[in-house]
C-alpha positions as CSV (number, residue, x, y, z in Angstrom):
1,M,87.3,74.4,105.5
2,D,86.7,77.9,106.6
3,I,86.9,80.3,104.0
4,P,87.8,83.8,104.6
5,E,85.6,86.3,104.5
6,Y,87.6,88.8,102.1
7,Y,88.1,85.6,99.3
8,E,84.6,87.4,98.1
9,D,85.7,90.8,97.7
10,V,89.0,89.9,96.1
11,S,87.3,87.1,93.5
12,I,85.4,90.2,92.6
13,R,88.1,92.4,91.8
14,L,90.0,89.7,90.5
15,T,87.6,89.1,88.0
16,E,87.1,92.1,86.9
17,V,91.0,92.4,86.7
18,L,91.4,90.0,84.6
19,D,88.9,90.7,82.4
20,A,90.3,94.2,82.1
21,S,93.4,92.5,80.5
22,G,92.3,90.3,77.9
23,L,90.7,87.6,79.8
24,G,86.6,88.8,78.7
25,E,84.5,86.2,77.3
26,D,84.0,88.8,74.3
27,L,87.7,88.8,73.3
28,R,87.8,85.4,74.6
29,W,85.4,83.6,72.0
30,W,86.7,86.5,69.3
31,R,90.6,84.7,69.5
32,I,88.9,81.2,69.8
33,N,86.8,81.7,66.6
34,T,89.8,83.4,65.0
35,W,91.6,79.9,65.6
36,L,88.9,77.9,63.8
37,Q,88.6,80.0,61.0
38,I,92.3,79.5,60.9
39,E,92.6,75.7,61.0
40,E,89.4,75.6,58.7
41,L,91.2,77.6,56.1
42,E,94.6,75.3,56.9
43,Q,92.5,72.2,55.9
44,I,91.3,73.6,52.7
45,I,94.5,74.5,51.4
46,P,95.7,70.8,51.0
47,R,92.0,70.0,49.2
48,I,92.7,72.8,47.1
49,L,96.3,71.4,46.1
50,S,94.8,67.7,45.5
51,N,96.8,66.8,48.8
52,T,94.0,65.0,50.6
53,N,96.8,62.6,52.7
54,V,97.2,65.3,55.4
55,K,95.0,67.4,57.5
56,L,96.2,69.8,59.9
57,C,95.1,70.7,63.2
58,C,95.5,73.3,65.8
59,F,95.9,72.8,69.4
60,G,97.4,74.5,72.4
61,S,97.0,77.6,74.4
62,Q,96.6,80.3,71.6
63,T,93.6,78.2,70.3
64,E,91.6,77.6,73.8
65,A,92.8,81.8,74.5
66,T,94.4,81.1,77.5
67,A,97.9,82.6,76.1
68,T,98.2,86.2,77.2
69,H,101.1,88.4,76.5
70,G,102.6,87.2,80.3
71,L,102.2,84.3,79.1
72,L,103.1,83.6,75.5
73,S,102.7,80.6,73.9
74,D,103.2,78.6,71.0
75,I,101.4,77.4,68.4
76,D,100.7,73.6,68.6
77,N,100.3,72.2,65.0
78,V,99.5,68.7,63.9
79,C,99.5,67.0,61.1
80,V,97.5,64.1,60.8
81,I,98.2,61.5,58.3
82,C,95.0,60.8,56.4
83,H,95.7,57.6,54.3
84,V,96.1,55.3,57.2
85,A,93.4,53.7,59.6
86,V,93.8,53.3,63.3
87,L,91.9,50.4,64.6
88,R,90.7,49.1,68.3
89,D,89.2,46.0,67.1
90,L,89.4,43.6,63.7
91,Q,85.3,43.4,63.9
92,F,85.8,47.4,62.5
93,W,87.9,46.2,59.5
94,E,86.8,47.5,56.1
95,I,87.6,47.9,52.6
96,N,88.2,52.0,52.0
97,P,90.1,52.6,48.5
98,L,91.1,56.0,50.1
99,I,93.2,53.6,53.2
100,E,97.1,52.5,51.7
101,D,98.0,50.9,55.9
102,I,95.8,49.5,58.5
103,F,96.6,49.3,61.9
104,L,95.7,47.5,65.0
105,M,95.9,49.1,68.5
106,V,97.7,46.6,71.0
107,T,99.5,46.2,73.8
108,D,100.9,43.8,76.4
109,D,102.1,43.2,79.9
110,S,105.0,45.6,78.9
111,T,103.2,48.3,77.9
112,P,102.8,51.2,80.4
113,P,99.1,52.6,80.5
114,G,98.3,55.7,78.0
115,Y,100.9,53.9,75.3
116,V,99.8,51.0,72.1
117,K,101.5,49.6,69.8
118,L,100.2,49.2,66.3
119,Q,100.3,46.0,64.6
120,L,100.1,45.6,60.8
121,V,97.0,44.1,59.4
122,Q,96.6,43.1,55.6
123,N,94.6,45.7,53.5
124,D,93.1,42.6,51.7
125,A,91.3,40.9,54.5
126,P,91.2,41.3,58.6
127,I,94.4,39.5,59.1
128,L,97.0,40.6,61.7
129,V,100.6,40.1,60.0
130,N,103.6,39.3,62.1
131,N,107.3,38.4,61.7
132,Y,107.6,40.9,58.8
133,Q,110.0,43.8,59.1
134,D,111.5,46.5,57.0
135,E,112.3,50.5,57.2
136,T,109.1,51.3,59.2
137,I,108.0,47.9,60.5
138,C,109.9,45.4,63.0
139,T,108.7,42.5,65.1
140,D,108.5,43.2,68.9
141,S,109.5,40.9,71.6
142,E,105.8,39.2,71.1
143,G,106.7,38.7,67.3
144,R,103.8,40.7,66.0
145,S,105.1,43.2,63.1
146,V,104.0,47.0,64.8
147,L,104.9,49.9,63.5
148,R,108.1,51.9,64.4
149,N,107.3,55.6,66.0
150,T,110.4,57.3,64.0
151,I,109.0,56.9,60.9
152,F,108.0,60.3,60.3
153,L,111.3,61.9,61.0
154,H,112.4,61.6,56.8
155,L,109.3,64.1,56.5
156,P,109.8,67.5,55.2
157,I,110.0,69.7,58.3
158,E,113.1,71.8,58.7
159,P,112.6,71.9,63.3
160,Q,115.0,74.1,65.0
161,Y,115.0,71.9,67.6
162,H,112.9,68.6,69.2
163,H,111.3,68.2,72.0
164,G,108.8,65.1,72.7
165,P,107.4,64.5,69.3
166,A,107.6,68.0,68.2
167,S,109.5,69.8,65.9
168,S,109.7,73.5,66.7
169,V,109.3,76.1,64.1
170,H,110.3,80.0,64.7
171,Y,108.3,82.2,63.2
172,V,108.1,85.9,63.1
173,G,107.8,86.3,66.8
174,V,106.0,83.0,66.8
175,T,107.3,79.8,67.6
176,S,105.0,76.7,66.0
177,D,105.2,73.1,67.6
178,Q,104.6,70.9,64.5
179,V,104.0,67.1,64.9
180,Y,102.8,64.2,62.8
181,A,100.3,62.2,64.7
182,L,97.9,59.0,63.3
183,Q,94.1,59.8,64.0
184,A,91.7,56.9,65.8
185,H,87.9,57.1,64.8
186,C,87.4,54.8,67.9
187,W,87.9,54.9,71.4
188,P,90.9,52.9,73.1
189,D,90.5,50.2,75.2
190,Q,92.2,51.9,78.1
191,A,89.7,54.9,78.5
192,L,86.1,52.9,78.2
193,E,86.3,53.8,82.2
194,W,86.1,57.2,81.4
195,L,83.8,56.6,78.7
196,S,81.1,54.3,80.2
197,S,81.6,53.6,84.0
198,R,82.9,56.4,85.8
199,V,80.9,57.9,88.1
200,R,79.9,61.7,87.5
201,R,77.9,62.9,90.9
202,Y,77.6,66.5,89.0
203,N,77.1,65.3,85.1
204,W,80.1,66.7,84.3
205,P,80.8,66.5,81.4
206,S,77.5,65.5,80.6
207,R,76.2,63.1,78.0
208,R,75.8,64.5,75.0
209,M,79.5,66.2,75.4
210,I,80.7,62.4,76.0
211,D,79.0,61.2,73.3
212,V,80.4,64.0,71.1
213,I,83.9,63.4,72.4
214,Q,83.7,59.9,71.3
215,K,83.1,59.8,68.0
216,T,86.2,62.7,67.5
217,G,88.2,59.7,67.9
218,I,91.6,60.5,69.6
219,L,95.3,61.1,68.5
220,L,98.3,58.6,68.1
221,V,100.9,60.7,68.9
222,P,104.9,58.6,68.0
223,V,106.9,59.0,70.8
224,G,107.2,56.3,73.2
225,H,107.5,56.0,77.4
226,K,110.8,57.4,78.8
227,L,111.2,54.1,81.0
228,S,110.0,51.9,78.7
229,C,112.2,49.3,76.7
230,E,110.4,49.3,73.4
231,H,110.3,53.0,73.8
232,R,110.7,53.2,70.2
233,L,107.8,51.3,69.4
234,E,105.0,52.7,71.3
235,W,102.4,55.7,70.8
236,R,101.2,57.5,73.2
237,L,96.9,57.8,73.1
238,S,96.3,61.9,72.9
239,F,93.1,63.3,73.9
240,S,93.3,66.8,71.9
241,F,90.5,66.6,70.3
242,G,88.1,65.6,73.6
243,E,90.1,68.1,75.6
244,K,89.3,71.2,73.1
245,L,85.6,70.3,73.9
246,L,86.2,71.0,77.3
247,M,88.0,73.5,77.3
248,L,85.7,75.3,74.8
249,N,83.0,74.0,77.1
250,M,84.2,76.4,80.4
251,N,82.0,78.9,81.6
252,S,84.5,81.9,82.5
253,T,85.4,81.3,86.0
254,Q,86.5,78.1,85.2
255,Y,88.5,79.4,82.4
256,K,89.7,82.6,84.4
257,C,90.8,79.6,87.1
258,Y,93.1,78.0,84.5
259,V,94.7,81.1,83.2
260,M,95.7,82.0,87.0
261,L,96.9,78.2,87.1
262,K,99.4,78.9,84.9
263,Y,100.2,82.5,86.4
264,I,100.7,80.3,90.0
265,K,103.1,78.1,88.3
266,N,104.8,80.0,86.2
267,N,105.7,83.0,88.7
268,F,105.9,80.8,92.0
269,I,106.3,77.2,91.1
270,N,108.9,77.0,88.6
271,A,110.3,80.4,89.1
272,N,111.6,78.8,92.5
273,A,111.8,75.0,91.8
274,V,115.1,73.6,90.3
275,E,113.4,72.3,87.9
276,H,110.7,72.9,85.7
277,V,108.9,69.9,86.3
278,I,105.0,71.3,86.5
279,T,103.4,72.1,83.1
280,S,100.3,73.4,81.8
281,Y,99.1,70.2,80.8
282,H,99.3,69.3,84.5
283,C,96.8,72.4,85.5
284,K,94.7,71.5,82.5
285,T,94.3,67.7,84.5
286,C,93.9,69.5,87.7
287,M,91.1,71.7,86.3
288,F,89.4,68.4,84.7
289,Y,89.0,66.9,87.8
290,V,88.4,69.4,89.9
291,M,85.2,70.6,87.5
292,E,84.2,66.8,87.4
293,S,83.8,66.6,91.0
294,T,82.1,70.0,92.0
295,P,78.6,71.3,91.0
296,D,78.6,74.1,88.6
297,S,76.7,76.5,90.8
298,L,80.6,76.7,92.4
299,W,82.2,78.3,89.8
300,I,80.6,81.7,89.7
301,P,83.2,84.8,90.2
302,N,82.6,85.1,94.0
303,N,83.8,82.0,94.2
304,L,87.1,82.3,91.8
305,L,89.8,82.8,94.6
306,F,88.4,79.8,96.5
307,C,88.4,77.5,92.9
308,I,92.3,78.3,92.7
309,D,92.5,77.2,96.0
310,M,91.0,73.7,95.7
311,C,92.8,73.7,92.6
312,L,96.2,73.5,94.5
313,R,95.3,71.7,97.0
314,L,94.8,68.9,94.4
315,L,97.7,69.7,92.5
316,L,99.4,69.3,95.7
317,S,98.2,66.0,96.7
318,W,99.9,64.9,93.6
319,V,103.1,66.1,94.2
320,E,103.3,64.6,97.5
321,C,102.6,61.2,96.6
322,Q,104.2,61.2,93.1
323,N,101.0,60.4,91.1
324,C,99.3,62.6,88.5
325,P,97.0,60.9,86.7
326,N,95.7,61.3,83.6
327,Y,92.3,62.5,83.6
328,F,91.1,59.8,80.7
329,I,93.2,57.1,81.9
330,P,93.7,57.2,85.6
331,E,95.9,54.5,85.6
332,E,98.5,56.4,83.6
333,N,101.1,58.3,86.0
334,M,102.0,61.6,84.2
335,F,105.2,61.9,86.4
336,L,106.8,59.2,85.7
337,G,109.6,60.2,83.6
338,I,110.1,64.1,84.7
339,N,112.1,63.8,87.7
340,L,109.9,64.6,89.8
341,G,112.1,62.9,92.7
342,P,114.9,65.9,93.2
343,V,112.6,68.9,93.2
344,Q,108.9,66.9,94.8
345,V,110.3,68.9,98.3
346,D,110.5,72.1,97.0
347,I,107.4,72.1,95.5
348,S,105.4,70.8,98.0
349,S,106.5,73.4,100.1
350,I,105.8,76.1,97.7
351,L,102.3,75.0,97.5
352,H,102.1,74.8,101.3
353,E,103.1,78.2,101.1
354,L,100.8,79.5,98.6
355,L,97.9,78.3,100.6
356,R,99.0,79.3,103.5
357,Q,98.6,82.9,102.5
358,N,94.9,82.5,102.0
359,G,94.8,84.3,99.2
360,R,97.3,86.7,99.2
361,Y,99.5,85.8,96.4
362,V,97.1,86.6,93.8
363,T,98.4,90.6,94.6
364,R,101.9,89.2,93.7
365,I,101.4,88.1,90.6
366,P,103.3,90.8,88.1
367,Y,101.7,89.2,84.8
368,E,99.5,92.3,83.2
369,N,99.6,94.0,86.3
370,I,97.1,91.6,87.8
371,G,98.7,91.6,91.4
372,E,99.4,95.4,91.6
373,N,95.6,96.3,89.6
374,V,93.7,93.5,92.5
375,V,95.7,95.2,95.5
376,R,94.7,99.3,94.0
377,L,90.6,98.3,93.5
378,C,90.0,96.1,96.9
379,Q,90.3,97.2,100.3
380,S,89.5,94.0,102.2
381,L,92.7,92.2,102.2
382,P,93.5,91.0,105.5
383,M,96.2,92.8,107.8
384,E,96.5,94.1,111.4
385,L,97.4,97.6,110.7
386,V,94.9,99.3,112.7
387,D,94.5,98.5,116.0
388,P,91.2,99.4,118.8
389,N,94.1,100.0,121.2
390,K,95.4,103.8,120.4
391,T,98.9,103.2,121.9
392,T,99.2,99.9,119.4
393,L,98.2,102.4,116.8
394,Q,100.9,104.7,117.3
395,T,103.5,102.3,118.0
396,T,102.7,100.7,114.7
397,F,102.8,104.4,113.3
398,A,106.2,104.8,114.6
399,H,107.5,101.8,113.2
400,L,105.5,102.5,109.5
401,E,107.3,106.2,109.5
402,N,111.1,104.5,109.8
403,M,110.0,101.7,107.2
404,L,108.6,104.2,104.8
405,N,111.2,106.5,105.1
406,C,114.1,104.0,104.6
407,V,112.1,102.7,101.4
408,S,111.9,106.5,100.1
409,F,115.5,107.1,100.8
410,M,116.4,103.7,98.7
411,A,114.0,104.5,96.0
412,A,115.5,107.8,95.0
413,T,119.5,106.5,95.6
414,H,118.8,103.5,93.7
415,D,120.0,101.3,96.0
416,T,118.5,97.7,97.2
417,I,116.3,97.5,99.3
418,N,115.2,94.4,101.9
419,L,111.7,94.9,103.4
420,N,111.8,91.8,105.7
421,V,114.5,94.5,108.0
422,Y,112.6,97.3,108.4
423,M,109.0,96.4,107.9
424,P,106.8,95.2,110.6
425,S,105.3,91.7,110.4
426,H,101.9,92.7,110.1
427,I,102.2,94.9,107.5
428,L,101.3,92.8,104.3
429,R,104.9,92.6,102.2
430,Q,103.2,93.1,98.3
431,E,101.4,96.0,99.7
432,V,104.8,97.8,100.3
433,V,106.2,96.4,97.3
434,S,103.3,98.6,95.1
435,I,104.4,101.6,97.3
436,V,107.8,100.7,96.4
437,Q,107.4,100.4,92.5
438,S,105.5,103.7,92.3
439,L,108.5,105.1,93.9
440,F,110.9,103.8,91.8
441,C,108.9,105.1,88.7
442,S,109.5,109.0,90.4
443,G,112.8,107.7,91.2
444,Y,114.0,106.7,88.6
445,G,111.9,108.8,85.6
446,I,113.7,112.0,87.2
447,H,117.4,109.9,86.8
448,L,116.2,109.3,83.3
449,A,115.7,112.9,82.5
450,S,118.7,114.3,83.8
451,Q,120.7,111.9,82.3
452,S,119.0,112.9,79.0
453,L,120.0,116.5,79.6
454,E,123.5,115.6,80.3
455,E,123.9,114.6,76.6
456,D,125.1,116.8,74.2
457,I,122.0,116.0,72.3
458,P,118.9,115.5,74.2
459,N,117.4,112.4,73.7
460,Q,113.6,112.5,72.8
461,E,113.0,108.9,73.5
462,N,114.3,109.4,77.1
463,H,112.2,112.0,77.9
464,T,109.2,110.2,77.2
465,M,110.1,107.6,79.3
466,A,111.0,109.5,81.8
467,H,107.3,111.2,81.6
468,E,105.8,107.9,81.5
469,L,107.7,106.9,84.8
470,L,106.8,109.9,86.6
471,L,103.6,109.1,86.0
472,W,103.5,106.0,87.2
473,G,105.3,107.4,90.2
474,T,102.3,109.7,91.5
475,S,101.1,107.2,92.5
476,S,103.4,106.3,95.8
477,D,102.1,108.8,98.3
478,V,99.7,111.9,98.9
479,A,102.2,114.7,97.1
480,S,106.4,113.2,96.3
481,G,105.8,111.7,92.9
482,I,103.3,114.7,91.6
483,L,106.0,117.2,93.0
484,K,108.6,115.6,91.1
485,L,106.8,115.8,88.3
486,A,106.0,119.6,88.5
487,A,109.2,119.7,88.8
488,Y,110.0,118.1,85.6
489,Y,107.1,120.2,84.3
490,L,109.1,123.6,85.5
491,D,112.8,122.2,83.9
492,R,110.8,121.5,80.4
493,N,109.2,125.1,81.1
494,D,105.6,123.5,80.7
495,L,104.0,125.9,83.6
496,S,100.4,125.2,82.3
497,R,100.8,121.5,83.3
498,M,103.1,122.4,86.0
499,E,100.6,124.6,87.7
500,E,97.6,122.1,87.3
501,V,99.4,119.1,88.8
502,L,100.2,121.7,91.9
503,N,96.8,122.2,92.3
504,H,96.1,118.9,92.6
505,V,98.6,118.0,95.4
506,D,97.7,121.4,97.0
507,S,94.1,120.4,97.1
508,K,95.1,116.6,98.1
509,L,97.5,118.5,100.9
510,T,95.3,120.4,103.0
511,H,91.9,118.4,103.1
512,T,93.1,115.3,104.9
513,L,92.6,114.4,108.9
514,I,95.8,114.7,110.1
515,R,96.1,118.8,111.6
516,G,99.7,120.0,112.1
517,N,102.8,118.7,113.2
518,E,100.4,115.4,115.2
519,M,102.2,112.6,114.1
520,F,98.8,110.5,115.0
521,P,95.8,110.7,114.1
522,N,93.4,112.5,115.9
523,E,90.0,110.8,117.5
524,N,88.2,111.1,114.2
525,T,90.7,110.1,112.0
526,F,91.6,106.7,114.1
527,S,88.2,106.1,114.4
528,K,87.1,106.2,110.6
529,M,90.5,103.9,109.7
530,V,89.0,101.3,112.9
531,T,85.6,101.2,111.2
532,D,86.7,101.2,107.8
533,K,89.8,98.8,108.3
534,V,91.8,100.7,105.4
535,S,94.9,99.0,104.1
536,L,97.8,100.0,104.5
537,L,98.1,101.0,100.6
538,H,95.0,103.0,100.7
539,L,96.6,104.6,104.2
540,V,100.0,105.6,102.8
541,R,98.5,107.2,99.0
542,N,95.8,109.2,101.0
543,Y,97.4,110.2,104.3
544,F,101.0,110.1,104.1
545,A,103.5,111.8,102.3
546,F,106.6,111.2,101.7
547,P,109.8,113.5,101.8
548,V,110.6,114.6,98.0
549,I,114.1,112.8,97.7
550,Y,117.2,113.6,94.8
551,S,120.0,112.3,94.3
552,I,123.5,113.9,92.7
553,S,122.2,111.8,89.7
554,D,119.0,114.2,89.4
555,V,121.4,117.5,89.4
556,H,120.8,118.2,85.4
557,C,117.1,118.2,85.7
558,I,115.9,119.9,89.3
559,P,115.9,123.4,90.5
560,K,119.2,125.0,90.7
561,V,118.8,125.8,94.3
562,L,118.8,122.0,95.0
563,I,121.8,121.4,93.5
564,I,124.0,123.1,96.3
565,E,121.8,121.4,98.8
566,I,123.0,118.2,98.0
567,F,126.3,118.4,97.6
568,R,127.2,119.1,101.4
569,S,127.5,116.2,104.0
570,A,125.3,113.7,105.0
571,A,126.9,112.7,108.0
572,S,125.0,114.0,110.8
573,F,121.8,112.2,109.0
574,P,120.6,109.1,111.8
575,V,119.1,107.5,108.8
576,V,122.1,107.4,107.1
577,D,124.3,106.3,109.6
578,K,122.6,103.3,110.3
579,L,122.0,102.2,106.9
580,L,124.9,103.1,104.8
581,S,129.0,102.6,105.3
582,H,129.5,105.5,103.1
583,W,127.8,109.2,102.4
584,I,125.9,109.7,98.9
585,P,124.6,113.4,98.4
586,F,121.5,113.6,98.4
587,V,118.3,116.6,99.6
588,G,115.6,115.5,101.0
589,L,112.8,117.9,101.1
590,E,109.2,118.2,103.5
591,P,106.4,118.2,100.4
592,N,104.4,121.6,101.9
593,I,107.8,123.9,101.6
594,Y,108.7,121.8,98.1
595,L,105.0,122.6,97.1
596,F,105.2,126.2,98.0
597,F,108.5,126.7,96.5
598,L,107.7,125.1,93.0
599,Q,104.1,127.2,93.7
600,Y,106.2,130.1,94.1
601,Q,108.9,129.3,91.1
602,C,105.3,128.9,88.8
603,Y,103.6,132.0,89.8
604,H,107.0,134.0,89.7
605,L,107.6,132.9,85.7
606,Q,103.8,133.6,85.1
607,R,104.5,137.3,86.7
608,R,101.8,136.5,88.9
609,G,102.7,139.0,91.6
610,V,99.6,138.2,94.5
611,M,100.4,134.5,94.2
612,T,104.5,134.7,94.2
613,L,103.7,136.9,97.5
614,V,101.1,134.0,98.4
615,A,103.3,131.1,98.0
616,L,106.1,133.7,99.8
617,R,103.6,134.1,102.8
618,N,103.1,130.1,103.0
619,M,107.2,129.2,103.2
620,T,107.5,131.8,105.9
621,W,104.8,130.0,107.7
622,I,106.2,126.7,107.7
623,S,109.6,127.1,107.8
624,Q,109.2,128.9,111.2
625,A,110.7,132.1,109.8
626,D,109.8,135.6,112.0
627,L,106.6,136.7,110.2
628,H,107.4,140.2,111.4
629,T,109.9,140.7,109.0
630,L,107.9,140.4,106.3
631,D,104.5,142.6,107.3
632,N,104.6,144.0,104.0
633,I,104.0,140.9,102.2
634,L,101.3,140.2,104.4
635,A,99.9,143.3,103.9
636,Q,99.3,142.4,100.5
637,T,98.1,139.1,101.0
638,A,95.6,139.8,103.4
639,K,92.5,139.3,101.7
640,V,93.8,136.0,100.6
641,P,92.5,133.2,102.9
642,W,94.4,131.1,105.6
643,R,93.8,127.9,104.1
644,Y,97.2,125.8,105.8
645,D,96.2,124.6,108.5
646,S,95.9,120.9,108.6
647,Y,98.2,118.9,106.6
648,C,98.6,115.2,106.1
649,M,101.1,113.0,107.7
650,Q,104.4,114.5,106.8
651,L,107.4,112.1,107.1
652,T,110.4,114.3,107.9
653,F,112.8,111.6,108.7
654,M,114.8,112.4,106.3
655,A,114.2,116.0,105.5
656,E,116.2,119.4,107.0
657,V,114.3,122.3,109.0
658,T,117.4,124.2,107.4
659,T,116.9,123.5,104.2
660,N,113.3,125.0,104.5
661,L,114.9,128.0,105.2
662,N,117.2,128.2,102.2
663,L,114.6,128.1,100.0
664,L,112.6,130.3,101.8
665,A,115.5,132.7,101.3
666,Y,116.1,131.9,97.6
667,C,112.9,132.6,97.2
668,L,113.0,136.2,98.8
669,Q,116.2,136.9,96.8
670,Q,114.3,136.1,93.4
671,S,112.0,138.8,94.4
672,K,114.6,141.4,95.2
673,R,114.2,141.0,98.8
674,P,118.1,140.3,99.6
675,M,118.1,141.7,103.2
676,H,115.0,139.3,104.3
677,A,117.1,136.3,102.5
678,F,120.0,137.4,104.6
679,K,118.1,137.2,108.4
680,V,116.3,133.8,106.8
681,L,119.9,132.4,106.2
682,C,121.4,134.0,109.1
683,K,118.6,131.8,111.3
684,S,119.3,128.5,109.2
685,M,123.2,129.0,109.8
686,K,122.3,129.2,113.7
687,M,120.2,126.4,114.1
688,K,123.2,124.3,111.8
689,N,126.6,126.0,111.2
690,H,128.4,123.2,109.2
691,H,127.4,121.4,106.5
692,N,125.1,124.0,105.7
693,A,124.2,125.0,101.9
694,A,123.1,128.6,103.7
695,M,127.0,129.9,103.2
696,W,126.4,129.2,99.3
697,Q,123.8,132.1,99.4
698,I,125.3,134.4,102.3
699,A,128.1,135.2,99.7
700,T,125.5,135.9,96.7
701,C,122.8,138.0,99.1
702,I,125.8,140.3,100.6
703,F,127.0,140.4,97.2
704,S,123.2,141.8,96.2
705,I,123.2,143.9,99.3
706,V,126.6,146.0,98.5
707,R,127.2,146.0,95.0
708,P,127.0,149.8,93.5
709,K,123.7,150.4,91.3
710,V,124.4,150.5,88.2
711,P,122.5,154.2,86.6
712,Q,119.8,153.7,84.1
713,G,121.4,154.3,80.8
714,N,124.7,153.1,80.8
């Protein structure tokens, strides 16, 4: 099997992300040791109370440290009855004053693999009891007196529900599975193959570990096979002690691989299947078989993704043949009795699709933001965005501009998005999803802040959430999310923060490789993209600037001049004609003009005269207004160098040129230059004489020009 070149890089980054999400070795062993101490304390308490009949043992994901915030798991408490002895052979019978009852594990032709019956043995002699029964003992088909598996139902546990042999009790925020069981300090005949005759090419588990597991014995859980006619007389063999030791002896990569299998099970398999038939125990069994058949040298961070794929392939083979062999008793098929048939095709197709993705599925795992963080850290994910042929590259950019503008519009207006419609097949969908997430954060952040201001009593909790969403949304592209954050600070009159973020986006907008109004990169840029093989996510976040879009729901948290820009028809917008059958009021702003507009507002409030003039000059140049009408501004800013001769790739599909002129006119009116503002507005009306918000401003300009000046002192 060919391993893609990027597997090693993705594996290393995935390991880093999992470490950061709480799956590092230090935290793993701290959690394991904590539960070992809890288990020890739980066993001491009955001794203090002189109750030596019950021993509490803790198992499950919590004790193995494989339960994360994204994989919340219950606590598995097993109450072991200590005054009952279970034997494998009568030759091990002995008199023990602490033992009240003795049973022998027996089977017959009708007993399924992995299950036994417990035949009663006399206390005073190694003699089996037959043809005797009471409320706990009954006679099976062979005439043997065997123990019913319903004997624990009368014990003092008040479960809220039952599943299998377990009774679930809810504590504060945690569900604890309580189950009574018997312990056999011997190894069952059905598992002797695992103990002595199994061929282990790579010596895992080691002979020493096998001996330790043998000495710990097994548990007998009171549950019969679902398809057995004597299921109330059968007891399931549980190797929980051995499984716990195997889990604790996993190295870091094996541990992370198992957690990733659980993530994949929850997010892809069970989320898309009609029934949740694949369990964590199936994943654990799969891990044991793969670890046993591979060398330790394979399980290193560089091979994590490859190891996950190996496990998925084994799981797929089990689903296709409908046989999941128990690790200790391979004859036991753990798929029997769980109704795999109706969903076999679905699960098989899901696993096939995951394997066809060659590891890309890790970028779609939502738990702990694992997928998003992997994409952010890794720059070697496979994609065909960059083509050595420049014509192909330009075509790609044309598709990309159309798709991203549609996505940004839908995100700002809180509408649904069908990425399949606007996304070329060679662009990775998971990277687009990461971009959309950031766009939705900034869009919904402004919406939430506006909603809070609309209320009679501002909601501070909403403002806090809005601020956090806006911060998360700053990573969508070069400018749009950051500019929305700056506008939020303007509304809150936090000018120091506003200036800080504006300076940040100013430096990002003016150092990039796209010049002037070029839609496509120059030769140096193109060569760099081909050499570096940049991903779509890296390209968008460093070389693209989306239009800044506000909708009608944002009117309480945006500059006032934009409100009149929103309330105008959008019927002339080709993108709306294509996407929508109804009109949605919104405004789209070019990032550079909006940057200078916000800079002017910030400097105007700070009374920084020269800097306000610099902002006006830059707005004039960008909006293509007549520079000769502003000679006085040019003269006063002559010492400030022109820095705005290079820009990132501006996506202006959603923005109107007239809006640029209208923003400039608004700032000119603020600077008490109504005549200059009037000229700019006339140019805006000449470019578009209908559905133009310039008409609103013309009225205020005329009033400012013709109104009589009131003498001072009156």
